[in-house]
C-alpha positions as a Markdown table, in Angstrom:
| # | Residue | x | y | z |
|---|---|---|---|---|
| 1 | Ile | -20.9 | 12.8 | 19.0 |
| 2 | Gln | -21.8 | 14.8 | 22.1 |
| 3 | Ala | -21.4 | 18.6 | 22.0 |
| 4 | Gly | -17.8 | 19.5 | 22.7 |
| 5 | Glu | -16.3 | 16.2 | 21.5 |
| 6 | Arg | -14.0 | 15.8 | 18.6 |
| 7 | Ser | -14.7 | 13.6 | 15.6 |
| 8 | Ser | -12.1 | 12.1 | 13.2 |
| 9 | Leu | -12.7 | 12.5 | 9.5 |
| 10 | Cys | -10.5 | 10.1 | 7.6 |
| 11 | Tyr | -9.9 | 9.9 | 3.9 |
| 12 | Ser | -7.8 | 8.0 | 1.4 |
| 13 | Val | -7.1 | 9.4 | -2.1 |
| 14 | Ser | -4.7 | 8.4 | -5.0 |
| 15 | Asn | -3.7 | 10.4 | -8.1 |
| 16 | Ala | -5.0 | 13.6 | -6.5 |
| 17 | Lys | -3.3 | 16.9 | -6.9 |
| 18 | Ala | -5.5 | 18.9 | -4.5 |
| 19 | Val | -7.8 | 18.0 | -1.6 |
| 20 | Lys | -10.1 | 20.2 | 0.4 |
| 21 | Ile | -12.7 | 19.7 | 3.1 |
| 22 | Glu | -15.5 | 22.3 | 3.7 |
| 23 | Pro | -16.2 | 23.5 | 6.2 |
| 24 | Lys | -12.6 | 23.6 | 7.3 |
| 25 | Thr | -11.3 | 21.2 | 9.9 |
| 26 | Glu | -8.9 | 21.8 | 12.8 |
| 27 | Glu | -5.9 | 20.5 | 10.8 |
| 28 | Pro | -4.9 | 21.2 | 7.1 |
| 29 | Val | -5.7 | 18.5 | 4.5 |
| 30 | Trp | -3.5 | 17.4 | 1.6 |
| 31 | Pro | -3.5 | 14.4 | -0.9 |
| 32 | Ala | -2.7 | 11.3 | 1.1 |
| 33 | Tyr | -3.3 | 7.6 | 0.9 |
| 34 | Ser | -4.4 | 7.5 | 4.5 |
| 35 | Arg | -5.1 | 10.7 | 6.6 |
| 36 | Cys | -7.4 | 11.6 | 9.4 |
| 37 | Val | -8.2 | 15.2 | 10.6 |
| 38 | His | -10.3 | 16.3 | 13.5 |
| 39 | Ala | -13.4 | 18.4 | 13.7 |
| 40 | Ser | -15.4 | 19.7 | 16.7 |
| 41 | Pro | -18.7 | 21.0 | 15.3 |
| 42 | Arg | -21.1 | 22.7 | 17.7 |
| 43 | Lys | -24.1 | 21.4 | 15.7 |
| 44 | Thr | -24.8 | 18.7 | 13.2 |
| 45 | Thr | -22.6 | 19.4 | 10.2 |
| 46 | Lys | -22.1 | 18.0 | 6.7 |
| 47 | Tyr | -18.5 | 17.9 | 5.6 |
| 48 | Thr | -17.6 | 17.8 | 1.9 |
| 49 | Leu | -14.3 | 16.3 | 0.7 |
| 50 | Thr | -13.4 | 17.4 | -2.8 |
| 51 | Ile | -10.4 | 16.0 | -4.7 |
| 52 | Asp | -9.0 | 17.4 | -7.9 |
| 53 | Asp | -6.6 | 15.4 | -10.2 |
| 54 | Gly | -5.1 | 18.6 | -11.7 |
| 55 | Ser | -6.7 | 18.0 | -15.1 |
| 56 | Gly | -10.1 | 19.4 | -14.2 |
| 57 | Asn | -11.6 | 16.2 | -12.9 |
| 58 | Thr | -13.1 | 16.3 | -9.4 |
| 59 | Lys | -14.8 | 13.9 | -7.1 |
| 60 | Thr | -16.7 | 14.7 | -3.9 |
| 61 | Ala | -17.7 | 12.7 | -0.8 |
| 62 | Ile | -20.0 | 14.0 | 1.9 |
| 63 | Val | -20.2 | 12.8 | 5.6 |
| 64 | Glu | -22.5 | 14.1 | 8.3 |
| 65 | Val | -21.3 | 14.4 | 11.9 |
| 66 | Lys | -24.4 | 14.4 | 14.1 |
| 67 | Val | -24.1 | 16.4 | 17.3 |
| 68 | Gln | -26.4 | 15.5 | 20.2 |
């Protein structure tokens, strides 16, 4: 994206009890089959999505938003 633009970060989870994205995004996140949130990073940033099934099992996914 260009500096000052917004990027959409979309995710889809099932059987999750908790979801978080780090660093935080403009909107809150929660377990959802289909959800998008926005981020406006000032510099290239890696976002990490972590899901927890409530039984101690976690999964992560990482996406990098490149800012030009």
